[in-house]
N, C-alpha and C positions, 0 to 999 in steps of 0.2 A: 503491498499500500505508500508506503514511502517513496518507492521508486518510482511509484508513478504520479503522488505528489512532485516529485524533482523534477521527469521529466516536464511535467504540466508545466512547471514554474521556469524551466528553460526554455520552453517555446514561448510563452507566453512574453519571455525577455525577448527572446529574438524577433520576435510579432512588434513589439513595442519600438525597438532597434531600427527595423524599416520601416516601421510610418512615420518614426520621427526622425529620426538621425539620419538614417541610407534611406535619402526618398530618391537617392541618384538610381537605388536597385531597380524601384518602380514604373510600370512604364508609363513613357512621356506622354502627355493629353495630345490624341491627335484630330486631325482637321477634317472630318470628313464633310461629305453632298449628299444632301439626304434625299435628292431627285432618284439617285442609284437605287433606293428602296423601291422606284416606282416599277411598275410591270413593263414590260417589256412591249407590250404591246399597245400601252399607250402612249412611248415616247416616241416611236415609230411609228403611228398610223394614226396620230389626231392632231396638234399640232406641230405646223415645221415654222421654225424662224429662221429666215435670212437677214442679210444686208445689215446685219448687227452693227452697231457703234455706237461708243462708247466718250464723252468728250474730254472725261479727266480719270486719271489713275488716283489723283491725290486732290483732296481739299479741304479746308480748314472748317472746324465748326460753325456753322449760318453760312457757310459755303453750295453753290449747287452746281450739279454736273447732270449731264441730260443723257438719256437712254435714250437711243431712234433704232428705228429695224421696219421689219415686214413679219409678219405671221398667215401663212396658209391654213387653213382648216382642212385638212387631208378630204381627196372625194372616198380617201378606201377606208371610213372610217367604223372601228369596230363597233359590232351588235350590243359585246358587252356594256359598253358606257353611251349615256345619254347625249343626244345629239346635241350640238349646241344654241339651240338657242336661243334660250337667254344665257352672256357672258359676261364678265367682270375684268377689268384688264388694268396690270397693276405689276408693283417690284416688292419686294421682299427681301429683308435680310433674317437675320437672330437677333429677335426683339425689336424695339423700336429705335436702332441705334441711328437711320436715319428718319426725313421726314420726306414724304409724298409732296408738293408742291403743285404742280401741276401735272394732266395727264392728257392727252391728246388720241384719240384714236377717228382713223380718216378726215384730219382735221377739226373733228367736234372737241368739244373740252366730255372729259370723260369721267368724270367724278363720281358717278354713278354706272349702273348695268346699263348693258344694250341686250334690246332685243331682233334679233333675227339674221342670227349668226347662217351662213348659205356653203354647203361643203364645196371645195372646188376655187373659192378665195381670198384672195388678198388683201391684208388691210393694213394699214400705214399704222403705225404707233409715235406716241412718242411721250416720255415719263420724264419729272425736272425731280431730281433729288436733293433734300438739304441737307445737308453734317452738324448730326446735334451730339450723339458719343463715340467720343477720340477712338482709336482704334484701326483694324484689316479685318475686312467685313466683306465679307463674299457675297453678293445680292445680284439677286435673277430675278427676271422678268416671269408674272407668271398668271395665266388665264383659268379664270372660277367660272366652270361650268356647271350649271343648277344641275343637277342627279348625276353630273361624274367627279364632282369635285376640283380641285386645284391642279393644274396640268401647268408641270414646269417647263421655265426656257430655258436659254442659255444665261450661266450666270461669271461674274467677274468681281474679282479682289479690288475694293475702294480702301482708299488710304485715307484714313479720317485724322487731322489732326489739331491740337488746339486744348481748349478745358471747355468738359464740359458744361459748367458755371457759367460760359458768354454766352450757351445757347438762348437764342430769343424767335421766337413766334408771336411777330406782333401782327393787328390785322386792324381796321380803320371800318365800325360797324354803316349801315345802307341811311343811319343818322349821323355821320360826323364823329362818332365817338372810336376815339382811339385807343384801343390796347396794348399795353407794350408785350406782353408777353401770353400766350393764350394756355401756357401750361401751368402757368402759376395764380392764373384769372382767378378770382372769387375761392378759392381753394382755401382760405380761411375760412371765409361766410359758410363752406360745407362743413368743414369741422365744427367749425363753434353748433351748428343746427345739428349735427351730430351726436354731438355731445351733449344738449340739453335735451333729443331724443330717450339717451341711453339713460340720462340722471333722472328722467320723467318715469324709465319703463322700473329703469332701479328701485325707484320709491313704492310704485306698485307692487315690485316680487316682496318688498321687505316689509310691507303692510302686512301680508301674507304670513310672509316667514316667521315677525315675532310672536306667534301664536304657535299654539301646539298643531302638529303637522299630523302624519300618518296616521300611528295607530291611537293616539285620540278621537281621533276623526270616523277611522274606522269600527272603533266600537262604540261612539254616537250612533253612526248609523245602524249597527247591528241590535240596538235599544231604540232604533223610532226614533230616534230624535231628532234628524235631519233641519231642524228648524235653528237648530243652537248652531249650526255650519257656519250659515249667512246670517248678521247682526242688520238693525236699522241701521247700524253706522257704518257700514259696508257698505250698503247702494246707495249712501247717499255719499260716501265717498267715492267711487267708481261714477256715480254721476257727475260732483265736482269735474271729474278729470277729465272725463270726455265731453263735457263745456270748454274746459280749459284749453283743451285739443282741439275743435270746433273751432276759437276762437282765436287761436292762435292760427288756423290753417287760411281762414277767412281775412284774418289782418294781413298775414302773409302773401294770400292773393291779391287784395289789394294796391298793397307797397309796389308789387313787384310788378304787376299792368300800368299802376305810377311812372313808376323808374322806368320801366321798359316796353312806350303804347305797340310797338311796332317789333311784330315775332315772324322768324319763320321756323315752322315745324321738320323735323328731321325729315330728311329726304326717303321714301320709301319706295319709287317709283321707277322707269328705266326710260329709255329712250330706243328711236329708232337707229341703227346702224345704218348711214345712207351708202344705196347699192352703187356698184363700180361695175362697168363691165366682167362680165369674166373675163380670164386669162385663157387666147388663145393658143392652143398646143401646136406651133408651129412646125415641133419635130416631136414626133409620135413615138411613146416607147411601151410596148409589148412585152411582158417578163415573161418567156417560156421553161424555164426553167432557174431554180436555185437552188443551192447549199452550204449549208456551214461546217465545212471540217474542223470538227472538237479540238482534235492534239494540232492543229496545224492554224486556229485561231483567223479562220479565213474565211469569207463570205464571197462565192463564187456564185456569179450571173451569167446567164446567158439570154438577151433578148433581143428583138428584132425594132428594130429603130427606120423609121422613114422619116425623113429626110421632104420637107413638103417646101422647100423653101427655095428661092433661083442662085441659091450660092451654098457653096458646101459651109459645113460644120462642123466641130470637132468638139468629146465629150470632153469635160473640162473640170469634172466636179460632182462626185455624189454624197448627196448627207439625208441622215437618218439619224434622232436620237441627240440631235444639238453636232455630233460630229461630222467632220470636213470633210473626207475625203480628194484632196488636193491631184490631180493629173499633172505634174511637176514638168511632163514633158512638152505642156501647153504655157506659156510665156504669161500671157491674160489669165488664167486661171489662177496661176501664181499671183501676180499683181488684184488680182481681186481680192486677195486678205490684206484689211488693214491692218497695220502699224499697231500693236499693242493689243490683240487679240486673242483670246483667252489658249494657249498653247494647248493644254488639258484635252484639249474641243480640235486640235490639229494632229490627229492621227502620223506620225512621224513617215510611217512606209507610203503615205499617199495613198495615191489609185493606179489602178492596173488596166489598161484599155488595149486591146489587138487592133490594130490599125483604128486610128480611133475617128477618121477622115472618113465625112460621111459627103460626097457630092450632091449635087441638086436632082430632088426628085429620086434618090435613090432609098431602095428598103435595103438592110442586110443584118443579119445573125451578127451581135457582137458579143463580143466577151468581155468581162468586168470583173475586176478582183480586187476587192479589198480589204487586205489581210493589218491586223496589226493584233496587241494582247490588249488596247484599248476594247475590247469586245469581253471579253476576261473583267476586266478594271470595274468597265461602266454597269456589271453584273446583267450586260444583253443577251445573252447564251441561252434562259430560261423562257426564249418567245419559242423555243424549239418545242418546247413541254404545253405551248398555250392549246387548245382545242383547238383553234382553227389554223396554229401553227402561219404565219405570212407575215413578209417582209413589208415594208413600204420604204420610202424616199423622195428626194426629189433628185434628181440631174439635170446640171447646167451645162449647156450649147456655146458655144463660141463662134462667130462668124471672123472670117478676113479682117475686119476693121472691129472689131474687139466689142462686137455688141451681143449681150448675153440672151439665152434665149432659158425656159424655164417650161420642165414636164417632169410629171409625175410616175413613179416606179413605184406597182405595187402586185403582190402573188402570192404564192405558196412558196414554203421552204423545206426542206431537209434533211436532217442531220448525218453526217458524212465520218466514219471513223476508219484512220487506218487500216485497207487490206478490204474492205466493206464498201456495199455501195459505190455510185456513183461519181468517176470521178471525171469531172470537167479542165481541158486546160486551154489556151491561147492556140 
């Protein structure tokens, strides 16, 4: 028994040393990307974000930066997710570390939800964020879809410098009243009001707690003397407290309406999204076969591509789940990657295409390969175990003058393990 006690003491001392003085032995805090927990069919077949730009990489507290871009509501929207009939566009980070100052969707103010999202259409957005809490924050764009939840877009680190105590969100009301800081406006009044209500409730409890409680009351009920539980003075005190609360409510309402004669209720409505013409696919992509090489971490596809233009085009990029596989042999595609774009969204091995040049009016079977460990890192390979097992994304083409064309690619996908299944090649 003594040996067991000694062993327990030694174990406890060792654990305290690790937790206290030996903190270096513990795993370091990791910075995870929560979007990786999203099901792959959501990331690859719902909302595709492109032409994303971030105006700054670092801001001070109270400074702003702007996120711009486009997103497409994918035509091959999964049946397991509710259709985007009502949606809300915003940006989010790890808590209220930034303030959304302004947002626009197709040029209209987007402070509230929009109705009328249509599959296959592109939407332009602009979001302005203001630094609030110093730190290095990973901020994502996001589309909230009624019934489907949050669909996360690309994220990028933003450095906020300065002091949180310097943050202010000033505002001038429609009556000309200037508010120095919304985050502290009337907070003291709300605290005093809650303290008063708490004291009022405590007084009511003490009125009953000062008398015998459970056992004496139970005995009185057993003897048929329930009339002793509530005395006339109790009724008078209860009536007085109700009267005081009603008086406080009426006086408070009167004072508030006198001080603020013009009020606007919280917005709970929605706005109709302005309709834009459906993008015409000048280059049509029909996926005929797609497979994922599990040990090779390679997505291999073969598609029939039809160039309806009167000029040749080349395949420059394949994008899915915010990942951009770039054809590095095409200068226009490489130049389309803006400086400062998140490197974790640009797989290093890029895109491989066999004979990516399509002549005017030509229809040809083209082999496309996207190989990189990012499929595993982003936890995207579980689409192989989905009920429908489908892949989706956008394919970008460029002509000789640098004009870009966007097409959708989607279809079934099957897993391939070395030594089994069908192996495509260039």
